[in-house]
BAFI-397138 format. One record per atom (N, C-alpha, C): z, y, x. Coordinates in nm, 2 decimals. Each point is the difference from the previous one (the first is absolute). Layout:
REM residues N
[[Z,Y,X]]
...
This chain:
REM residues 181
[[0.84,-1.12,1.11]]
[[-0.04,-0.01,-0.13]]
[[0.04,0.10,-0.10]]
[[-0.06,0.08,-0.07]]
[[0.04,0.12,-0.07]]
[[-0.08,-0.02,-0.15]]
[[0.04,-0.01,-0.11]]
[[-0.06,-0.01,-0.13]]
[[-0.08,-0.13,-0.02]]
[[0.05,-0.09,0.10]]
[[-0.08,-0.14,0.00]]
[[-0.12,0.00,0.09]]
[[-0.03,0.12,0.07]]
[[-0.13,0.03,0.08]]
[[0.06,-0.02,0.16]]
[[-0.08,-0.07,0.07]]
[[0.02,-0.03,0.14]]
[[-0.05,0.13,0.06]]
[[0.06,0.11,0.04]]
[[-0.03,0.13,0.04]]
[[-0.09,-0.03,0.14]]
[[0.06,-0.08,0.09]]
[[-0.07,-0.02,0.13]]
[[-0.13,-0.05,-0.01]]
[[0.00,-0.11,-0.10]]
[[-0.13,-0.05,-0.03]]
[[-0.09,0.11,-0.07]]
[[0.04,0.05,-0.08]]
[[-0.09,0.12,-0.05]]
[[-0.05,0.10,0.09]]
[[0.10,0.04,0.09]]
[[-0.05,0.09,0.11]]
[[-0.10,-0.06,0.10]]
[[0.03,-0.13,0.05]]
[[-0.09,-0.08,0.07]]
[[-0.14,-0.01,-0.05]]
[[0.01,-0.04,-0.14]]
[[-0.14,0.01,-0.06]]
[[-0.06,0.13,-0.01]]
[[0.06,0.11,-0.03]]
[[-0.06,0.13,-0.01]]
[[-0.06,0.04,0.14]]
[[0.10,-0.05,0.10]]
[[-0.08,0.03,0.14]]
[[-0.11,-0.08,0.02]]
[[-0.02,-0.13,-0.05]]
[[-0.12,-0.07,0.05]]
[[-0.12,0.04,-0.07]]
[[0.03,0.06,-0.13]]
[[-0.13,0.06,-0.07]]
[[-0.03,0.12,0.07]]
[[0.08,0.09,0.05]]
[[0.00,0.15,0.06]]
[[-0.11,-0.06,0.13]]
[[0.05,-0.09,0.07]]
[[-0.07,-0.03,0.13]]
[[-0.14,-0.07,-0.03]]
[[0.01,-0.07,-0.10]]
[[-0.13,-0.09,-0.04]]
[[-0.04,0.02,-0.15]]
[[-0.07,0.12,-0.05]]
[[-0.01,0.01,-0.14]]
[[-0.06,-0.12,-0.08]]
[[-0.09,-0.08,0.08]]
[[-0.05,-0.11,-0.08]]
[[0.10,-0.09,-0.03]]
[[0.12,0.01,0.03]]
[[0.12,-0.11,-0.04]]
[[0.04,0.05,-0.13]]
[[-0.02,0.12,-0.04]]
[[0.06,0.06,-0.14]]
[[-0.13,-0.01,-0.10]]
[[-0.10,-0.06,0.03]]
[[-0.12,-0.02,-0.10]]
[[0.05,-0.12,-0.10]]
[[0.02,0.04,-0.12]]
[[0.04,-0.10,-0.09]]
[[-0.08,-0.01,-0.12]]
[[-0.02,-0.15,-0.02]]
[[-0.09,0.01,-0.14]]
[[0.07,-0.12,-0.08]]
[[0.01,0.05,-0.14]]
[[0.06,-0.06,-0.11]]
[[-0.12,-0.06,-0.10]]
[[0.03,-0.12,-0.03]]
[[-0.08,-0.07,-0.11]]
[[0.05,-0.05,-0.11]]
[[-0.04,0.04,-0.13]]
[[0.04,-0.11,-0.11]]
[[-0.09,-0.03,-0.09]]
[[0.00,-0.13,-0.05]]
[[-0.12,-0.05,-0.09]]
[[0.05,0.00,-0.14]]
[[-0.03,0.03,-0.09]]
[[0.06,0.00,-0.14]]
[[-0.11,-0.08,-0.09]]
[[0.05,-0.09,-0.06]]
[[-0.05,-0.10,-0.12]]
[[0.02,0.03,-0.12]]
[[-0.06,0.03,-0.09]]
[[0.00,0.02,-0.14]]
[[0.05,-0.14,-0.06]]
[[0.11,0.00,-0.07]]
[[0.05,-0.13,-0.05]]
[[-0.04,-0.02,-0.16]]
[[0.03,0.10,-0.08]]
[[-0.04,0.00,-0.15]]
[[0.06,0.12,-0.06]]
[[-0.08,0.06,-0.08]]
[[0.05,0.11,-0.08]]
[[0.03,0.13,0.10]]
[[0.11,0.05,0.01]]
[[0.02,0.12,0.09]]
[[0.06,-0.05,0.13]]
[[0.02,-0.13,0.03]]
[[0.08,-0.08,0.11]]
[[-0.09,-0.01,0.08]]
[[0.07,0.03,0.16]]
[[-0.08,-0.04,0.12]]
[[0.10,-0.01,0.09]]
[[-0.03,-0.08,0.11]]
[[0.10,-0.03,0.11]]
[[-0.07,0.03,0.12]]
[[0.06,0.08,0.07]]
[[-0.06,0.05,0.14]]
[[0.06,-0.09,0.13]]
[[-0.05,-0.04,0.07]]
[[0.03,-0.08,0.13]]
[[0.00,0.06,0.12]]
[[0.09,0.03,0.07]]
[[0.02,0.05,0.15]]
[[-0.01,-0.13,0.09]]
[[-0.08,-0.03,0.06]]
[[-0.01,-0.10,0.09]]
[[0.03,0.03,0.17]]
[[-0.07,0.12,0.02]]
[[0.01,0.04,0.13]]
[[0.01,0.16,0.02]]
[[0.02,0.02,0.13]]
[[-0.04,0.15,0.04]]
[[-0.04,-0.01,0.13]]
[[-0.05,0.11,0.05]]
[[-0.04,0.01,0.14]]
[[0.07,0.12,0.07]]
[[0.07,-0.01,0.12]]
[[0.07,0.11,0.08]]
[[-0.04,-0.03,0.13]]
[[-0.04,0.14,0.05]]
[[-0.07,-0.02,0.16]]
[[-0.09,-0.10,0.01]]
[[-0.09,-0.03,-0.10]]
[[-0.11,-0.10,0.02]]
[[0.05,-0.14,0.00]]
[[0.12,-0.04,-0.03]]
[[0.06,-0.14,-0.03]]
[[0.04,-0.01,-0.12]]
[[-0.06,-0.14,-0.05]]
[[0.03,-0.02,-0.15]]
[[0.12,-0.07,-0.03]]
[[0.08,0.03,-0.09]]
[[0.11,-0.05,-0.04]]
[[0.01,-0.06,-0.12]]
[[0.04,-0.13,-0.02]]
[[-0.03,-0.05,-0.13]]
[[0.14,0.02,-0.09]]
[[-0.02,0.00,-0.13]]
[[0.13,0.02,-0.09]]
[[-0.05,-0.05,-0.12]]
[[0.10,-0.03,-0.11]]
[[-0.05,0.00,-0.14]]
[[0.10,0.05,-0.10]]
[[-0.07,0.07,-0.08]]
[[0.08,0.05,-0.09]]
[[-0.08,0.01,-0.15]]
[[0.06,0.02,-0.12]]
[[-0.09,0.01,-0.11]]
[[0.07,0.10,-0.08]]
[[-0.09,0.09,-0.07]]
[[0.06,0.13,-0.06]]
[[-0.08,-0.03,-0.15]]
[[0.09,-0.02,-0.08]]
[[-0.06,0.00,-0.15]]
[[-0.02,0.15,-0.06]]
[[-0.08,0.02,-0.09]]
[[-0.02,0.10,-0.07]]
[[-0.05,-0.01,-0.14]]
[[0.05,0.06,-0.10]]
[[-0.04,-0.01,-0.15]]
[[0.06,0.13,-0.06]]
[[-0.06,0.00,-0.12]]
[[0.01,0.12,-0.07]]
[[0.12,-0.04,-0.12]]
[[0.07,0.11,-0.04]]
[[0.08,-0.03,-0.10]]
[[-0.07,-0.02,-0.12]]
[[0.09,-0.07,-0.11]]
[[-0.08,-0.02,-0.15]]
[[-0.08,0.10,-0.05]]
[[0.05,0.13,0.00]]
[[-0.06,0.11,-0.07]]
[[-0.12,0.05,0.08]]
[[-0.03,-0.07,0.12]]
[[-0.14,0.03,0.06]]
[[-0.06,-0.14,0.02]]
[[0.00,-0.08,-0.11]]
[[-0.06,-0.11,-0.01]]
[[0.01,-0.13,0.11]]
[[0.14,0.00,0.06]]
[[0.04,-0.09,0.09]]
[[0.10,-0.11,-0.05]]
[[0.06,-0.05,0.08]]
[[0.12,-0.10,-0.03]]
[[0.13,0.03,0.06]]
[[-0.03,0.11,0.07]]
[[0.16,0.08,0.07]]
[[0.05,-0.10,0.09]]
[[-0.08,-0.08,0.07]]
[[0.07,-0.12,0.09]]
[[0.02,0.07,0.15]]
[[-0.03,0.13,0.01]]
[[0.02,0.03,0.15]]
[[-0.04,0.16,-0.01]]
[[0.03,0.09,0.09]]
[[-0.03,0.13,0.00]]
[[-0.15,0.03,0.00]]
[[-0.02,0.12,-0.06]]
[[-0.15,0.03,0.00]]
[[-0.04,0.07,0.11]]
[[-0.13,0.02,0.03]]
[[-0.06,0.05,0.11]]
[[0.05,0.15,0.06]]
[[0.04,0.08,-0.11]]
[[0.07,0.11,0.04]]
[[0.15,0.00,0.05]]
[[0.05,-0.10,-0.06]]
[[0.14,-0.02,0.06]]
[[0.00,-0.03,0.12]]
[[-0.10,-0.12,0.04]]
[[-0.01,-0.04,0.14]]
[[-0.04,0.11,0.10]]
[[-0.08,0.07,-0.07]]
[[-0.04,0.12,0.11]]
[[0.13,0.09,0.01]]
[[0.08,0.04,-0.08]]
[[0.10,0.06,0.02]]
[[0.13,-0.05,0.09]]
[[-0.01,-0.15,-0.02]]
[[0.09,-0.09,0.09]]
[[-0.05,0.00,0.14]]
[[-0.13,0.00,0.01]]
[[-0.04,-0.01,0.15]]
[[0.02,0.16,0.04]]
[[-0.01,0.11,-0.05]]
[[0.06,0.13,0.06]]
[[0.14,-0.01,0.03]]
[[0.07,-0.02,-0.10]]
[[0.15,-0.03,0.03]]
[[0.04,-0.08,0.09]]
[[-0.06,-0.13,0.05]]
[[0.03,-0.07,0.07]]
[[-0.04,0.07,0.15]]
[[-0.11,0.05,0.00]]
[[-0.05,0.07,0.13]]
[[0.10,0.13,0.04]]
[[0.04,0.06,-0.12]]
[[0.10,0.11,0.04]]
[[0.12,-0.06,0.07]]
[[0.06,-0.10,-0.09]]
[[0.12,-0.07,0.05]]
[[-0.01,-0.04,0.15]]
[[-0.11,-0.06,0.04]]
[[-0.01,-0.04,0.13]]
[[0.02,0.11,0.10]]
[[-0.07,0.10,-0.03]]
[[-0.01,0.15,0.07]]
[[0.13,0.05,0.00]]
[[0.09,0.01,-0.10]]
[[0.12,0.04,0.01]]
[[0.11,-0.09,0.08]]
[[-0.03,-0.11,-0.01]]
[[0.10,-0.09,0.07]]
[[-0.02,0.00,0.15]]
[[-0.13,-0.02,0.03]]
[[-0.04,-0.01,0.13]]
[[0.01,0.15,0.08]]
[[-0.03,0.09,-0.04]]
[[0.00,0.13,0.04]]
[[0.17,0.05,-0.01]]
[[0.07,-0.02,-0.08]]
[[0.13,0.01,-0.01]]
[[0.06,-0.07,0.14]]
[[-0.02,-0.12,0.00]]
[[0.05,-0.08,0.12]]
[[-0.05,0.06,0.14]]
[[-0.13,0.03,0.00]]
[[-0.02,0.07,0.13]]
[[0.04,0.14,0.02]]
[[0.06,0.05,-0.09]]
[[0.06,0.12,0.00]]
[[0.17,0.00,0.00]]
[[0.03,-0.13,0.02]]
[[0.15,-0.04,-0.01]]
[[0.09,0.04,-0.11]]
[[-0.10,0.00,-0.11]]
[[0.07,0.02,-0.14]]
[[0.03,-0.13,-0.08]]
[[0.13,-0.03,-0.03]]
[[0.03,-0.10,-0.10]]
[[-0.04,0.04,-0.15]]
[[-0.06,-0.10,-0.06]]
[[-0.05,0.01,-0.13]]
[[0.12,-0.10,-0.07]]
[[0.05,0.04,-0.07]]
[[0.11,-0.05,-0.10]]
[[-0.07,-0.07,-0.11]]
[[-0.07,0.08,-0.07]]
[[-0.09,-0.04,-0.12]]
[[-0.12,0.08,-0.01]]
[[-0.11,-0.06,-0.07]]
[[-0.12,0.07,-0.01]]
[[-0.08,-0.04,-0.11]]
[[-0.05,0.08,-0.08]]
[[-0.08,-0.05,-0.12]]
[[-0.11,0.13,-0.04]]
[[-0.11,-0.06,-0.03]]
[[-0.11,0.11,-0.03]]
[[-0.04,-0.04,-0.13]]
[[-0.02,0.10,-0.10]]
[[-0.06,-0.01,-0.12]]
[[-0.10,0.09,-0.02]]
[[-0.13,-0.06,-0.03]]
[[-0.12,0.03,-0.01]]
[[-0.05,0.00,-0.16]]
[[-0.06,0.12,-0.05]]
[[-0.03,0.01,-0.11]]
[[-0.13,0.09,0.00]]
[[-0.11,-0.08,-0.11]]
[[-0.13,0.08,-0.01]]
[[-0.06,-0.02,-0.13]]
[[-0.09,0.08,-0.04]]
[[-0.03,0.02,-0.16]]
[[-0.15,-0.04,0.01]]
[[-0.07,-0.08,-0.08]]
[[-0.13,-0.02,0.01]]
[[-0.06,0.04,-0.16]]
[[-0.10,0.03,-0.03]]
[[-0.07,0.02,-0.12]]
[[-0.11,-0.10,0.02]]
[[0.04,-0.10,-0.11]]
[[-0.08,-0.13,0.00]]
[[-0.14,0.04,-0.06]]
[[-0.04,0.13,-0.04]]
[[-0.13,0.02,-0.07]]
[[-0.09,-0.02,0.12]]
[[0.05,0.04,0.12]]
[[-0.07,-0.02,0.13]]
[[-0.06,-0.13,0.01]]
[[0.11,-0.09,0.04]]
[[-0.02,-0.16,0.00]]
[[-0.10,-0.06,-0.10]]
[[0.02,0.06,-0.14]]
[[-0.08,-0.09,-0.09]]
[[-0.12,0.07,-0.02]]
[[-0.04,0.09,0.08]]
[[-0.13,0.06,0.01]]
[[-0.02,0.10,-0.15]]
[[0.10,0.05,-0.04]]
[[0.01,0.07,-0.14]]
[[-0.06,0.16,0.01]]
[[0.04,0.03,0.12]]
[[-0.04,0.15,0.04]]
[[-0.01,0.02,0.17]]
[[-0.13,0.01,0.02]]
[[-0.02,0.02,0.16]]
[[0.04,0.10,0.05]]
[[0.08,0.10,-0.07]]
[[0.07,0.13,0.08]]
[[0.14,-0.06,0.02]]
[[0.05,-0.12,-0.02]]
[[0.10,-0.02,0.01]]
[[0.02,-0.11,0.12]]
[[0.09,0.03,0.12]]
[[0.02,-0.08,0.09]]
[[0.06,-0.14,-0.03]]
[[-0.07,-0.09,0.06]]
[[0.06,-0.14,-0.04]]
[[0.12,-0.02,0.08]]
[[0.01,0.06,0.11]]
[[0.13,0.00,0.10]]
[[0.13,0.12,-0.03]]
[[0.06,-0.03,0.08]]
[[0.09,0.11,-0.01]]
[[-0.03,0.12,0.07]]
[[0.04,0.11,-0.09]]
[[-0.01,0.14,0.04]]
[[0.13,0.04,0.11]]
[[0.11,-0.08,-0.03]]
[[0.13,0.06,0.07]]
[[0.08,-0.11,-0.01]]
[[0.08,-0.04,0.12]]
[[0.09,-0.08,0.00]]
[[0.13,0.04,0.06]]
[[0.11,-0.02,-0.07]]
[[0.11,0.06,0.07]]
[[0.10,-0.13,0.05]]
[[0.09,0.05,0.10]]
[[0.10,-0.12,0.04]]
[[0.12,0.10,0.06]]
[[0.13,-0.07,-0.02]]
[[0.09,0.03,0.04]]
[[0.10,-0.10,0.09]]
[[0.02,0.07,0.11]]
[[0.08,-0.09,0.10]]
[[0.15,0.02,0.00]]
[[0.08,-0.10,-0.04]]
[[0.12,0.00,-0.01]]
[[0.06,-0.07,0.13]]
[[0.05,0.09,0.10]]
[[0.06,-0.05,0.14]]
[[0.16,0.02,0.01]]
[[0.07,-0.11,0.01]]
[[0.15,0.04,0.03]]
[[0.00,-0.03,0.17]]
[[0.07,0.09,0.07]]
[[0.00,-0.01,0.14]]
[[0.10,0.10,0.04]]
[[0.06,-0.03,0.11]]
[[0.12,0.08,0.06]]
[[-0.07,0.12,0.09]]
[[-0.15,-0.01,0.02]]
[[-0.05,0.11,0.08]]
[[0.01,0.14,-0.08]]
[[-0.03,0.10,0.07]]
[[0.01,0.15,-0.03]]
[[-0.12,0.02,-0.07]]
[[0.00,0.09,-0.09]]
[[-0.12,0.04,-0.10]]
[[-0.13,0.04,0.09]]
[[0.02,0.05,0.10]]
[[-0.08,0.05,0.09]]
[[-0.09,-0.12,0.07]]
[[0.09,-0.11,0.03]]
[[-0.06,-0.14,0.08]]
[[-0.08,-0.05,-0.12]]
[[0.07,-0.01,-0.13]]
[[-0.07,-0.05,-0.11]]
[[-0.13,0.04,-0.03]]
[[-0.02,0.14,-0.01]]
[[-0.11,0.08,0.00]]
[[-0.11,-0.04,0.09]]
[[0.03,-0.01,0.13]]
[[-0.07,-0.04,0.12]]
[[-0.06,-0.14,-0.03]]
[[0.09,-0.07,-0.05]]
[[-0.07,-0.16,-0.05]]
[[-0.08,0.01,-0.09]]
[[0.03,0.08,-0.11]]
[[-0.10,0.00,-0.10]]
[[-0.14,0.07,0.03]]
[[0.00,0.09,0.10]]
[[-0.13,0.06,0.02]]
[[-0.08,-0.13,0.10]]
[[0.08,-0.04,0.07]]
[[-0.04,-0.12,0.10]]
[[-0.08,-0.10,-0.09]]
[[0.08,-0.04,-0.11]]
[[-0.06,-0.11,-0.09]]
[[-0.12,0.06,-0.06]]
[[0.01,0.08,-0.07]]
[[-0.11,0.09,-0.08]]
[[-0.11,0.02,0.09]]
[[-0.01,0.02,0.12]]
[[-0.09,0.02,0.12]]
[[-0.09,-0.11,0.01]]
[[0.09,-0.12,0.01]]
[[-0.05,-0.12,0.07]]
[[-0.02,-0.12,-0.10]]
[[0.03,0.00,-0.11]]
[[0.00,-0.10,-0.11]]
[[-0.15,-0.03,-0.02]]
[[-0.04,-0.12,0.01]]
[[-0.16,-0.06,-0.01]]
[[0.01,0.02,-0.16]]
[[0.06,-0.06,-0.07]]
[[-0.03,0.00,-0.17]]
[[0.01,0.15,-0.05]]
[[0.09,0.07,0.04]]
[[0.00,0.15,-0.01]]
[[-0.12,0.08,0.01]]
[[-0.05,-0.03,0.12]]
[[-0.12,0.05,0.06]]
[[-0.12,-0.06,-0.09]]
[[0.00,-0.12,-0.04]]
[[-0.10,-0.06,-0.10]]
[[0.01,0.07,-0.12]]
[[0.12,0.02,-0.07]]
[[0.00,0.05,-0.12]]
[[-0.03,0.16,0.00]]
[[-0.01,0.05,0.11]]
[[0.01,0.16,-0.01]]
[[-0.16,0.06,0.05]]
[[-0.08,-0.09,0.04]]
[[-0.14,0.02,0.04]]
[[-0.07,-0.10,-0.04]]
[[-0.15,0.05,-0.01]]
[[-0.10,-0.09,-0.05]]
[[-0.04,-0.11,0.12]]
[[-0.02,-0.13,-0.03]]
[[-0.03,-0.07,0.10]]
[[-0.14,-0.04,-0.03]]
[[-0.09,-0.02,0.10]]
[[-0.12,-0.04,-0.02]]
[[0.00,-0.15,-0.06]]
[[-0.07,-0.04,-0.11]]
[[-0.01,-0.14,-0.04]]
[[-0.13,-0.05,0.01]]
[[-0.02,-0.13,0.06]]
[[-0.14,-0.06,0.02]]
[[0.00,-0.13,-0.08]]
[[-0.04,0.02,-0.12]]
[[-0.02,-0.10,-0.09]]
[[-0.12,-0.09,0.04]]
[[0.01,-0.10,-0.03]]
[[-0.12,-0.13,0.00]]
[[0.03,-0.07,-0.12]]
[[-0.13,-0.04,-0.07]]
[[0.01,-0.07,-0.11]]
[[-0.07,-0.12,0.05]]
[[0.06,-0.12,-0.01]]
[[-0.08,-0.16,0.02]]
[[0.00,-0.06,-0.13]]
[[-0.10,-0.01,-0.05]]
[[-0.04,-0.08,-0.13]]
[[0.00,-0.16,0.04]]
[[0.07,-0.07,-0.07]]
[[-0.01,-0.16,0.03]]
[[-0.04,-0.05,-0.13]]
[[-0.13,-0.07,0.04]]
[[-0.07,-0.07,-0.13]]
[[0.08,-0.12,-0.03]]
[[0.02,-0.02,-0.15]]
[[0.06,-0.10,-0.06]]
[[-0.08,-0.13,0.03]]
């Protein structure tokens, strides 16, 4: 065990996926229900890995701050988006460091992005409703050499799922189902 990661199990899983790529097929699902005003609650009930469904249950609330017409009862969707990026990067640093034999003493990731709400509010069609740029800072304390930490950073940057999701367009497949009252 290193950084809380079972390195042997990680290596065994990677070898299993390398030998049978279908074992690496992962599908995640989240269902979100609007509650009132700007609040919603997302429910995670399962995921599928290698064709096998695994049950679980988590609820994730979202709300806007008072200034954006919410009740400020939970992080807003943008904060949750950044939290998801940071969490994914954290897993990447911990697991890759463990695989490389690097002990992580502390890790903090801070993400920042600026939006122009004129796009979201439909006030100016030339304004992107999303981010044009997001920055993040990784603060890592370890005894490893700078060269090894740079190699770790490059590995995480190359393989992070959510960093890839942030940095390139994802084809979205929307479906609208109208439920009659």
